[in-house]
PAMIVO-223659 format. One record per residue (C-alpha): x, y, z. Coordinates in pm, whole numbers, plus 50000, padded with zeros to 5 digits. Each point is the difference from the previous one (the first is absolute). Layout:
<atoms>
@east=X, north=Y, up=Z
...
</atoms>
This chain:
<atoms>
@east=93091, north=77474, up=15430
@east=50053, north=49985, up=49654
@east=49644, north=50163, up=49823
@east=49755, north=50279, up=50109
@east=49672, north=50089, up=49898
@east=49992, north=50367, up=49856
@east=49700, north=50057, up=49822
@east=49654, north=49875, up=50030
@east=49624, north=50039, up=49843
@east=49668, north=49839, up=50088
@east=49635, north=49991, up=49897
@east=49678, north=49985, up=50216
@east=49890, north=49627, up=50030
@east=49646, north=49919, up=49897
@east=49792, north=49977, up=49671
@east=50177, north=50182, up=49761
@east=49748, north=49987, up=49709
@east=50134, north=50258, up=49773
@east=50379, north=49820, up=50020
@east=50151, north=49751, up=49884
@east=50323, north=49803, up=50093
@east=50180, north=50197, up=49755
@east=49890, north=50351, up=50088
@east=50068, north=49890, up=50378
@east=50351, north=49876, up=49910
@east=50068, north=50297, up=49827
@east=49870, north=50248, up=50249
@east=50232, north=49892, up=50292
@east=50291, north=49895, up=49775
@east=50010, north=50386, up=49897
@east=49877, north=50088, up=50351
@east=50306, north=49806, up=50163
@east=50242, north=50164, up=49758
@east=49947, north=50349, up=50071
@east=49981, north=49926, up=50392
@east=50348, north=49864, up=49969
@east=50124, north=50296, up=49844
@east=50160, north=49783, up=49687
@east=49855, north=50017, up=49641
@east=49917, north=49658, up=49818
@east=50324, north=49972, up=49804
@east=50195, north=49958, up=50301
@east=49824, north=49647, up=50078
@east=50196, north=49689, up=49945
@east=49738, north=49760, up=50077
@east=49602, north=49925, up=50061
@east=49832, north=49757, up=50199
@east=49660, north=49936, up=50016
@east=49778, north=49820, up=50212
@east=49676, north=49904, up=49869
@east=49837, north=49665, up=50083
@east=49700, north=50035, up=49735
@east=49890, north=49594, up=50026
@east=49698, north=50108, up=49778
@east=49921, north=50364, up=50123
@east=50126, north=50134, up=49676
@east=49988, north=49904, up=49673
@east=50324, north=50259, up=49901
@east=50275, north=49737, up=50069
@east=50382, north=50065, up=49979
@east=49950, north=50290, up=50200
@east=50334, north=50106, up=50084
@east=50028, north=50152, up=49678
@east=49708, north=50241, up=50067
@east=50267, north=50159, up=50290
@east=50168, north=50161, up=49645
@east=49666, north=50146, up=49940
@east=50096, north=50274, up=50249
@east=50301, north=50178, up=49856
@east=50143, north=49976, up=49617
@east=50348, north=50003, up=50173
@east=49922, north=49677, up=50157
@east=50063, north=49811, up=49700
@east=50213, north=49704, up=50006
@east=50020, north=49990, up=50339
@east=49966, north=49669, up=50148
@east=49667, north=49957, up=50141
@east=49923, north=49664, up=50196
@east=49639, north=49893, up=50147
@east=50038, north=49781, up=50329
@east=49703, north=49798, up=50144
@east=50002, north=49822, up=50345
@east=49607, north=49985, up=50064
@east=49904, north=50278, up=50311
@east=50371, north=50061, up=50074
@east=50041, north=50137, up=49620
@east=50086, north=50308, up=50053
@east=50257, north=49940, up=50284
@east=50164, north=49760, up=49769
@east=49993, north=50266, up=49749
@east=50173, north=50227, up=50252
@east=50246, north=49758, up=50084
@east=50110, north=49942, up=49638
@east=50089, north=50336, up=49997
@east=50208, north=50011, up=50293
@east=50185, north=49668, up=49833
@east=50103, north=50206, up=49711
@east=50109, north=50292, up=50146
@east=50222, north=49788, up=50293
@east=50189, north=49764, up=49659
@east=50093, north=50367, up=49864
@east=49795, north=49967, up=49717
@east=49781, north=50271, up=50040
@east=50034, north=50370, up=50177
@east=49622, north=50105, up=49943
@east=49681, north=49726, up=50041
@east=49667, north=50092, up=49931
@east=49757, north=49750, up=50180
@east=49637, north=50026, up=49932
@east=49734, north=49786, up=50162
@east=49623, north=50001, up=49853
@east=49698, north=49792, up=49977
@east=49650, north=50052, up=49856
@east=49747, north=49755, up=50162
@east=49653, north=50185, up=49969
@east=49924, north=49952, up=49646
@east=50018, north=49585, up=50055
@east=49649, north=49880, up=50091
@east=49936, north=49910, up=50319
@east=50068, north=49588, up=49947
@east=50275, north=50039, up=49776
@east=50184, north=50198, up=50302
@east=49945, north=49711, up=50244
@east=50139, north=49786, up=49732
@east=50294, north=50199, up=49963
@east=50101, north=50071, up=50360
@east=49972, north=49592, up=50044
@east=50279, north=49962, up=49731
@east=50241, north=50154, up=50328
@east=49957, north=49628, up=50181
@east=50077, north=49638, up=49928
@east=49703, north=49909, up=49784
@east=50028, north=49640, up=50061
@east=49912, north=50039, up=50338
@east=49823, north=50313, up=50005
@east=49797, north=50039, up=49656
@east=49696, north=49903, up=50121
@east=50006, north=50217, up=50299
@east=49638, north=50189, up=50057
@east=50021, north=50396, up=49979
@east=50325, north=49938, up=49844
@east=50356, north=50173, up=50161
@east=49791, north=50143, up=50278
@east=49890, north=49657, up=50036
@east=50370, north=49845, up=50081
@east=50063, north=50263, up=50225
@east=49653, north=49957, up=50161
@east=50135, north=49609, up=50064
@east=50300, north=50169, up=50157
@east=49797, north=50223, up=50228
@east=49794, north=49722, up=50076
@east=50332, north=49790, up=50147
@east=50115, north=50282, up=50127
@east=49687, north=50018, up=50239
@east=49999, north=49637, up=50058
@east=50376, north=50009, up=50100
@east=49966, north=50293, up=50218
@east=49623, north=50109, up=50079
@east=49751, north=50249, up=49836
@east=50183, north=50293, up=49831
@east=49736, north=50169, up=49887
@east=50052, north=50318, up=50223
@east=50351, north=50029, up=49935
@east=49963, north=49973, up=49634
@east=49752, north=50289, up=49976
@east=50221, north=50224, up=50188
@east=50234, north=49912, up=49743
@east=49716, north=50113, up=49742
@east=49917, north=50305, up=50181
@east=50357, north=50094, up=50073
@east=50063, north=50049, up=49618
@east=49701, north=50157, up=49896
@east=50057, north=50231, up=50249
@east=50329, north=50058, up=49879
@east=49889, north=50017, up=49643
@east=49779, north=50358, up=50041
@east=50304, north=50178, up=50015
@east=50174, north=49814, up=49654
@east=49920, north=50200, up=49743
@east=50084, north=49658, up=49767
@east=49767, north=49828, up=50179
@east=49717, north=49793, up=49830
@east=49769, north=50034, up=50321
@east=50059, north=50320, up=50205
@east=49726, north=49900, up=50256
@east=50043, north=49923, up=50409
@east=49794, north=49687, up=49995
@east=49997, north=49964, up=50362
@east=50078, north=49652, up=50227
@east=49627, north=49922, up=50052
@east=49937, north=49997, up=49567
@east=50317, north=49823, up=49935
@east=49879, north=49759, up=50337
@east=49646, north=49918, up=49882
@east=49890, north=49803, up=49709
@east=49703, north=50175, up=49805
@east=49874, north=50104, up=49665
@east=50244, north=50255, up=49942
@east=50284, north=49759, up=50165
@east=49917, north=49613, up=49922
@east=50222, north=49702, up=50062
@east=50203, north=49946, up=49682
@east=50204, north=49655, up=50095
@east=50070, north=49818, up=50366
@east=49967, north=50311, up=50237
@east=50109, north=50224, up=49744
@east=49741, north=50295, up=49931
@east=50026, north=50226, up=49723
@east=50178, north=50285, up=50253
@east=50293, north=49713, up=50028
@east=50079, north=49985, up=49639
@east=50211, north=50264, up=49783
@east=49830, north=50158, up=49726
@east=49964, north=49940, up=49629
@east=50188, north=50301, up=49850
@east=50180, north=50169, up=49672
@east=50315, north=50218, up=50093
@east=50377, north=50093, up=49963
@east=50308, north=50075, up=50140
@east=50353, north=50073, up=49927
@east=50348, north=50058, up=50118
@east=50344, north=50065, up=49870
@east=50250, north=49821, up=50142
@east=50426, north=50109, up=50011
@east=50309, north=49940, up=50132
@east=50052, north=50139, up=50366
@east=50302, north=50225, up=49904
@east=49776, north=50158, up=49715
@east=49698, north=50011, up=50238
@east=50191, north=50245, up=50282
@east=50023, north=50263, up=49653
@east=49626, north=49970, up=49992
@east=49706, north=50213, up=50109
@east=49898, north=49733, up=50237
@east=50106, north=49635, up=50082
@east=49867, north=49705, up=50174
@east=50264, north=49722, up=50026
@east=49910, north=49616, up=50041
@east=50210, north=49853, up=50286
@east=49851, north=49686, up=49964
@east=49826, north=49787, up=49706
@east=49895, north=49631, up=50034
@east=49762, north=49769, up=49781
@east=49951, north=49641, up=50139
@east=49799, north=49786, up=49786
@east=49795, north=49724, up=50138
@east=49799, north=49659, up=49880
@east=49685, north=50104, up=49777
@east=49789, north=49702, up=50182
@east=49864, north=50055, up=50347
@east=50017, north=49649, up=50048
@east=50412, north=50022, up=50047
@east=49987, north=50222, up=50279
@east=49855, north=50118, up=50300
@east=49812, north=50327, up=49862
@east=49909, north=50161, up=50348
@east=50375, north=50092, up=50038
@east=50035, north=50174, up=49678
@east=50385, north=49862, up=49986
@east=50102, north=50150, up=49700
@east=49872, north=50346, up=50107
@east=50204, north=49915, up=50342
@east=50317, north=49930, up=49759
@east=49976, north=50289, up=49820
@east=49971, north=50251, up=50317
@east=50312, north=49802, up=50140
@east=50203, north=50049, up=49748
@east=49957, north=50366, up=49863
@east=50022, north=50100, up=50407
@east=50347, north=49801, up=49986
@east=50103, north=50215, up=49726
@east=49906, north=50313, up=50144
@east=50181, north=49889, up=50339
@east=49710, north=50152, up=50179
@east=49645, north=49827, up=50192
@east=49668, north=50058, up=49977
@east=50042, north=50242, up=50282
@east=50157, north=50245, up=49752
@east=49741, north=50036, up=49770
@east=49770, north=50310, up=50029
@east=49703, north=49830, up=49792
@east=49949, north=49701, up=49769
@east=49736, north=49978, up=49685
@east=49898, north=49637, up=49991
@east=49831, north=49816, up=49763
@east=49606, north=49967, up=50165
@east=49809, north=49802, up=49690
@east=49803, north=49852, up=50275
@east=49985, north=50130, up=50354
@east=50153, north=49660, up=50080
@east=50308, north=50002, up=49797
@east=50067, north=50383, up=50244
@east=49932, north=49789, up=50338
@east=50249, north=49677, up=49878
@east=50240, north=50273, up=49869
@east=50022, north=50158, up=50343
@east=50153, north=49664, up=50107
@east=50173, north=49907, up=49722
@east=50212, north=50308, up=49988
@east=50060, north=49997, up=50378
@east=49775, north=50258, up=50153
@east=49828, north=49724, up=50210
@east=50039, north=49614, up=50085
@east=49794, north=49723, up=49761
@east=49603, north=50062, up=50072
@east=50004, north=50335, up=50196
@east=50002, north=50208, up=49711
@east=49714, north=50188, up=50136
@east=50178, north=50108, up=50292
@east=50182, north=50252, up=49753
@east=49670, north=50149, up=49869
@east=49787, north=49967, up=50320
@east=50294, north=50190, up=50202
@east=50050, north=50261, up=49796
@east=50372, north=49908, up=49884
@east=49889, north=50054, up=49605
@east=49799, north=50326, up=50018
@east=50123, north=50323, up=49808
@east=50147, north=50089, up=50397
@east=50094, north=49663, up=50107
@east=50349, north=49842, up=50038
@east=49976, north=49862, up=49612
@east=49720, north=50160, up=49803
@east=49910, north=49755, up=49732
@east=49828, north=50115, up=49677
@east=49954, north=50383, up=50099
@east=49939, north=49967, up=49603
@east=49660, north=49847, up=50054
@east=50144, north=49652, up=49867
@east=49875, north=49826, up=49667
@east=49698, north=49996, up=50194
@east=49913, north=50359, up=49999
@east=50251, north=50121, up=49728
@east=49878, north=49727, up=49746
@east=50210, north=49727, up=49867
@east=50089, north=50025, up=49630
@east=50182, north=49693, up=50014
@east=50307, north=50144, up=49764
@east=50041, north=50303, up=50166
@east=49973, north=49936, up=50385
@east=50355, north=49924, up=50047
@east=50132, north=50324, up=49835
@east=49747, north=50180, up=50153
@east=50101, north=49812, up=50367
@east=50333, north=50167, up=49885
@east=49892, north=50316, up=49878
@east=49767, north=50066, up=50341
@east=50277, north=49917, up=50213
@east=50225, north=50222, up=49810
@east=49793, north=50295, up=50045
@east=50024, north=49954, up=50389
@east=50304, north=49983, up=49987
@east=50078, north=50337, up=49850
@east=49738, north=50130, up=50176
@east=49800, north=50059, up=49688
@east=49669, north=49769, up=50136
@east=49794, north=50320, up=50080
@east=49673, north=49946, up=50192
@east=50161, north=49621, up=50064
@east=50347, north=50113, up=50081
@east=50132, north=49856, up=50359
@east=50154, north=50194, up=50240
@east=50336, north=49814, up=49970
@east=50020, north=49797, up=49728
@east=50383, north=49867, up=49998
@east=49993, north=49635, up=49853
@east=49745, north=49799, up=49871
@east=49928, north=49656, up=49889
@east=49793, north=49855, up=49720
@east=49837, north=49652, up=49950
@east=49850, north=49909, up=49696
@east=49898, north=49690, up=49905
@east=49869, north=49731, up=49735
@east=49748, north=49760, up=50013
@east=49970, north=49823, up=50378
@east=50344, north=50111, up=50121
@east=50156, north=49829, up=49675
@east=50190, north=50308, up=49858
@east=50135, north=50209, up=50335
@east=50172, north=50361, up=49942
@east=50166, north=50203, up=50283
@east=50141, north=50358, up=49950
@east=50147, north=50189, up=50243
@east=49987, north=50378, up=49922
@east=50192, north=50290, up=50191
@east=49986, north=50380, up=49955
@east=50333, north=50139, up=49824
@east=49888, north=50354, up=49873
@east=49679, north=50150, up=49998
@east=49922, north=50256, up=49724
</atoms>
């Protein structure tokens, strides 16, 4: 273990009409620094995760983090981007600086403001995370890409509409207890399973309840080396951190296997010297319910084509053998692209430090996080472990 999270902050996700990208950044940056019990001048590096892709007219946003405090002037600040895995890309970049001995304290911020963009432009922006020569004309945009994946999965393994509805219902039920979630409402299985005026079909077999939300929000965390963390008020350590990048064109891989996801999980678990059974919970990337279903298989929870078993038999419930998306996931919490991966780390750290409030699991010792960009193209897995609670 070379690094740990020692402070964090999180805004509510949703439609932040009174906020800007700058105000979201400065709010979480200030609160994370305060939560870690350090001064802004103690920071050696800043990493900002911000996808943008046309959502914000203000670019060069890494520099906006310095607006949080005059004491940050001249602190190195870099923006990173890797589609919907942008937040985790920022976290992992910070880990590299710690491991290299280039920084003692690193501030990582993830942010996105999407709702101020007109609907058609949102679709165009998100589709940029696909391979445009193949997917650029896909009806329904990025949802259409995953609608095609769902349709192919159904053709291979039978109609999985019940399983997808169970995943959606589970995550919305969990989101009720998350104060940061965009939708804090238990929609129920029947609503999620039934096509209706309020839950129309979006693409392929996917309905609105199968799709994550367009969101605004930010999250931030402070990283430091493990020895320094032991002297901090609280600490959540990284036991493993892996990144596997796959081909962008879907035509070059078997999209039903999420092989990059499987590879990243394998590398991270090997680093941590544990198995999936040693995890207390997992936060996984449910941009669409079909993604969470396939991720069950890619992480090794079930065999290929048997992901439905994990949800239908209650394995992934908060009281199951491996709770998944206790936060409500992207489905309920929301999915402000650049903030998502940082949020997953913050929510997991809160669980491990016993600070998750109504979301708190009775036993939270180790967490697995999977954040992906594109259709299983950028794949990041982190394994976190409780070290010191506040």
